[in-house]
N, C-alpha and C positions, 0 to 999 in steps of 0.2 A: 108455542115458542114464548118465552118471557117477554113481557111488555117493553121493557127497556131495550131489548135487541130489536123487537120489532118498531120500535118508534124510531130508533137510530137509523135502522135500515132503509125505511120508507121515505126518509129524506135526502137520500143520496142525490136524486134529481135536482132537487131544488138547491140543495147545498152545493153541488159542483156547477151550479150556474153561477153562484156567489163566489166560488172560490178565487176568481182572478181579482175581483175588487175588494173581497173581505178576508182574504188571508186564511183564517181559519174555517173550515166548514163540516158538516156532516156528511156521512157517507149514508147508502143505503140499498134498497132491494128487498126481495122476499126470501128468506132463508127456508131451506127444505124442512120438512116433518123431521122431527128428533125427540128423542125422549127427555131431553133437557139434562143428562147426565154427562158429565166430562168423561171421556174415555180413558179407561186405566190400563196401563201396560204393566203386564207383571214382570219383566225382563227377562222370561224364560222362553221367548219365541227365537230360537237360534236359526240363522239361515242355512239351508243346504247347501253342501259343497257343491257349487257349478260354476261354470265360466260364462254361463249364457248371459249375453249383454242386458243391461237394463239400465235404466235412467232416472235420476231424481233432479229436480229443480231447486236451486236456491235463489230465492227473491232477497236482493241487496240493494242498498241505497248509497253505494259508495260511487256517486256520479260526480265527476268534473275533477279539475285539477287539484283543489283542495282535499280530496278524499283518495289520491293516489297511492298514499302509504297504506291506508286501511284496506285498498282493493289488493295492495301487493301480498299482503298479509293473508288475506282470504282465499287469493290464488295459491298461496304454498299450503294452506291448510287442505284445500281442494286436491292438490297434487298427492298429498300424503295419504288422505281418505280413498282416493282413487286407486292408490298403489296398494291399499291395506285390504280394499274389498274386490274380490274377484268379479268381472263383468261391469263394474259400475262405470258410468259416465255421468259425469256432474254439469248440468248446464247452468251457466249463471244468467239471471237476469236481472239487469240494472234498471231501476225505476227510481226518480227523484223522490226524496223522502216524503214530502208533502203529499205527492199523488198517490204514492204508495200507501199512506196512511188514511189518507181521506176519500179516496177513491177506489182504487185498484184492489185493495186488499179486503175492503168492505163489500165489494162486490163478488168477489170471489167467495168469501165468506158466506154471503148471502145466497150463493149457487151452492155452497157446500163443498167447493173445490178448491180449496187454497194450495198453493205449493208444497212440496214436502217440508221444506225449511224456508222461513220468511222473515224479514226485518219485522219486528212489531215492538209497540210500546207496552208496558206491563201494565200499568195502572192509567185508565181504565181499561183499555183495549183488550189485553189479554185476558184480563180476568172475564170481561163481557163474553167473548167467544168462548172461554172455557166453561162457562155456565151453560152454554148450548151444545156441548159435547163435540166441539169443532178443534181443540186443541189436545195434544198428546201429553198425557200426565207423566213428566219426566222422573218424579220421585223414585221409582224403583231403579232407574237408569243412574241416578246421581248416586243413590246407595251402591249399587254395583260398582261404579268407577271411584267411589270414595271422595265425592266433591260436593256432597250435600252441605257440609259445614264450612267449605272453603270460602265462601262469598261475604262480602262485607254486609249485603243485606240481598235478599230474595222477595222480600215482602211484595213489592210492586206486582211480582209474576206468580204470587201464591193465592190460591182460593180453597177454603176449607181444608187447610193443612197439607194441599197437594200443589206441586211446582209445574208451571206450565211454560215456562221461558225461562231464559237465562241473559243478563245485563252483559254487554259487550265491554263496556267501560263505566267509569263515574265521571262526575264533571262538576264544577262550582261555575257561577255566573260572577263576573265582576267587570272592572275597566281596564282595557288595555289602554297605555298611552304612549306618547313620544317623549321619552327619557331626554333626547338631545334638546328638545324644544323647552321642556322643564328647566334643564340645566341653564340653558342660555338665558331664560328670563327669570331665573331664580326663584321657581316656583316649587312649593312641596306638597307632598301627597296628603290630601285633606283627611283630617281625622273627625270631622262632624259634617253633617249635611249642609249646614249653613256655610261651612269653609268650601265645600263644593260648589254652592252656588255663587260664592264670590269668586271662587277660581274660573269657572265657567265665564262670568261677566268680565273677568280681567283678559281671557282668551277672546272673547269675541271683540273686546275693544281693540284688542291687536290686530283684527283683521281675519282673524281664523275662526274656524267653526268648532264651537266647544266639544261637541258630541256627534259623531259620526252615526248615521241612522239611515235604514232602509226600511221602509214600512209598506211596501207591496204586498208582503206576507204579513199578516198581524203577529204572528208569534213574535217576531223579530223586535217590534217596540214593546211587546208585552213582558219581555224581559226586564225592562226598566221598570214598567208598571208594577209587575209582580214584587220587585225588590223594594219599590218605595212603598207599597201598602204593608209589606211585611214589618217595615219600620214603624209607619204611622199607627197602623192598626194591630199590629204584631202577628207574628207567623202563624200563630193558632187559630187565627180567625178564618182562614182559608179551609181548616179542617170541618168548621161548622155549618158550612153553606149547604151541603149535601145532605144533611142532618135535619136542616132547620133551625139549629141551635144559635147560629149566626146569620147576619142578614148582609147582603150587599151593600144595602142603603145605609149602613151603618155610619155615623157622622164622619168617622175616622177615615174610612174608606173615601168617602166624598173629598176629605182634604189632601188624600194621596193621588187621586185622580186630577184634582185641581192643580197639585206641584207638578205633575208631567204636563198638563194644558199650560200651565204659566212658563215651563222651558220651551215649550213650542211657541207660545206667543212672544217671548223673548228674544226669539231667533237662535236658540242654542242649537237647533238641527239645521241641517241644509234645507233649503227652499225646495219644494217638490218631493219631498220624501216619500210620500205615498206612491210614487212612480218608481222608485229604486228597488233594485233587486239586492240580495243578500251579499252578492260579490261587490256591488256598489259600495256598500257601507266600508267593508275591509280597504278597498281601493282609495276611499277619502283619506283613511289613515295612510296608507303607504306613499300616496302623493304628497303627504304632508299638508293636505287641504283642512283635515280635521285632526285634533289633539287627541282626544279621549273616545272610547269606544265601549259600550256595554255589550259584551258577549259571553258565551261559555267559554270555559277553558279550554276546549277543544281546538279553538280557533287559533292556539298558539303555533300550530303546524304551518300556518300559512306564513306567519311573521318570522319563522325560523328557515323557511325554504327560499334561497337566493332566486331561483327560477319565478317566485310569484312575488317575494317582497323586495327583491333587488337590493339597493343600498340600505334599505332599513332594517335589514338583518342585525341584530345586536343592539337595535336603538329602541326597542319596544319594551316595556315593562307592563306590570298588571298589579293592580291593588283591589281589594274589597271596597264595595259601596259603604262609606262610612255610616255610624248610626247618628241619631238626632242629637246626642248630646255626649259630651266628653264622658269617658269612663262607662257609658252605656256597652252592653256586650254586642259583638258584630254578629248581625244576622245576615246568612249567606244561603242562596238556593244551591243545594247540594243533593245529588241524586244519583241512581243508577236504573233509570227507568225506560232504556232503550236496550234492545238485543235481538235474539233470534227466539222465534216459537216454531213449533213442529205441528204439522196437520195429524190429526187423530187418527185419519186412514193409514197412517205409515203401520200402525200395529197390526193391520191385518196382512201386510207383505213382510215376512221375516227378512228378506235381503234388504228390504229397504230400512228396516228397523236397525239391522246391523250397521248400515251405512250412515245414519243417524248418530248410533253409538260411537262409531269412529270418528265420524265429524266432532263431536262434543269432546272426545278424549284428545283430539288434536288442536281444537280451538281454545279450551279452557285449561291452560297451562301457564304456570309461572312463569316460562320463557315467552310466552305469547303475550301474557300481560305486561312483562318488561320490555318487550319490543314494542308493544303499542305506545308505551310511555315514552320510551327513547326516540321512537320515528316518526310517531304520530302526535305525541303529546296527550295521549288520553290517559286519565288517572284510571288506575286499575280497580277493576269491580270485584276482583279476588282480594283476600287479606294480607297485606303487606305492611310491615313496619314503613314508617314515615321517613326514618333515616335510611332505611334500604332504598325508598324511592329517590332519595336526594342523590345516593352515590350513583344512581343510573344515568343522570344526566348532569353535567356542569355548566349547561347553557343557562345564562343569567335570566331568561325569562321564565325557563321553568323553574328555576331557584325563587323566582318571585311568586308563582303560582303555588309552590311548595308552602312558601312563608305565609301565603293568604290562606292556606288549608290550616296551617297550625294557629291562627288567629281567631277562628271561627268560634263564636261563643254559643249560638244557636244555629242549627241547620234546619231547612224545610225543603220539601219537594216542589217541583213546579207545580202551579195551579192545575195544569190540566192533567196531573195524574190524579186530583181529589175532586173534580167536578165531572159532569156528564158533558157528551159532545154538545148536546144543545146548547150548553150554558157556555161551552168554549166559541160556538159560534156567534153567540150575542155578545160576549165580550169582545171578541175578534172584531165584529162590525162596530161596536161601540168605541173601541179605541182609535179606530181609523176616522170615525165620525168626529172624536175631540180633536185629532189631528188636523182635520179637515175645516174645522171651526164651524161644524154643522149641529153640534149639540152640546149642551152644558153638563159638567160632571154628575149633577144629581139625577138630571134626566137619563143619562145614558145608564146610570146605576139600578134607576127603576126598571129599565127596559131588562138588564141583566137579571134582576131579581125576578122579574115575571117570567123569565126563561127558566130559571131555577125552581121557581114554585110548581111550574107545569111539570118539568123533569122528576121534580122529587114525585109529585101526585103520579105520574105514569109508572112509578116503581113499587107504589103500595099494592 
């Protein structure tokens, strides 16, 4: 087995113990013996005509009220797939996204027994599993269905020219904000980070929380951190950590972490954020307690749903984090790194392979992509013209998000798509220590760099 996966999997028991307190964590265990080559499906194994019952499992993460629209779409695709494949029953297995990514799926991969279809992040997760022969090569299937060139990007799911997963949608990160409050107070959308600082100070002086935040799971505050360092140090810096060309301890990285710490120290986030869940952050905005919130564009579905947002529907807007200086390009996290992967074992069963093909054919269509945009507010992962997207929804919040997309000067993937899981864990622990006042930025980044050095060495 490759050293990178062995190191990742042997950390599962230690990392899962840290999960509750440290947000991001590693998974692990011992994987079965494997030749180390990803399984290739030639697309030629056709299922025999039979009505004999058989079952496949789809592991999904559409859990909770905020995911109800996406779950409804999945259920419709399942019905279509079952109707098209004689004898097929699809079992839906719902698991929280963080638990699936960092515990359950890693354990199943270690045992060599993942579900037939499962929610997965492309880079680095799917690429790592593909190296060990655990992921189905979708390349011939996509060629057969005419889908290979239909996506905006498949690079997170691609290894050695072969495709091992498909993104369900795209996203950007930015600030949701209370438009009514801005209008009442005569506030304007900031065009520089200095203006954002002054805006936050004015909101705090008015007795409100400038930024909603929930840091029990570290990936949530790290959205803010990742966007800050991509301005201060440049988005390209993250690409070099894994190769050793750049260092976490770079002076500009220290400045970026210090800015996040400054916002914590100034009380721009609600006290006790380390104990707040993801839903708590959104509720801070819905209740009017907090005025702005850094989150992924996917969160718009909550603010457009009367059952979840109540009277705040129509009163929430969206803008990109502004650059350091007037006229600098807008730098935004934009990716399509989450979707579905498929077990390599499917290739050994023609009927299951037929079910997978049918699932892909039904899930990745223009109709479903536009439905996801309209109902769930998830940006398409398949190629579509921005003007076409704009006509899909006249909702003001969606129009704000479309505008934000059009303003992007430079985009970058989320940091956890570019570094190893062990580094993610160290960074997650570090940002929670920053928030808790337990460590200084320079020392935190020294710890992260040490984890990076170890992870890089393990892959050599």
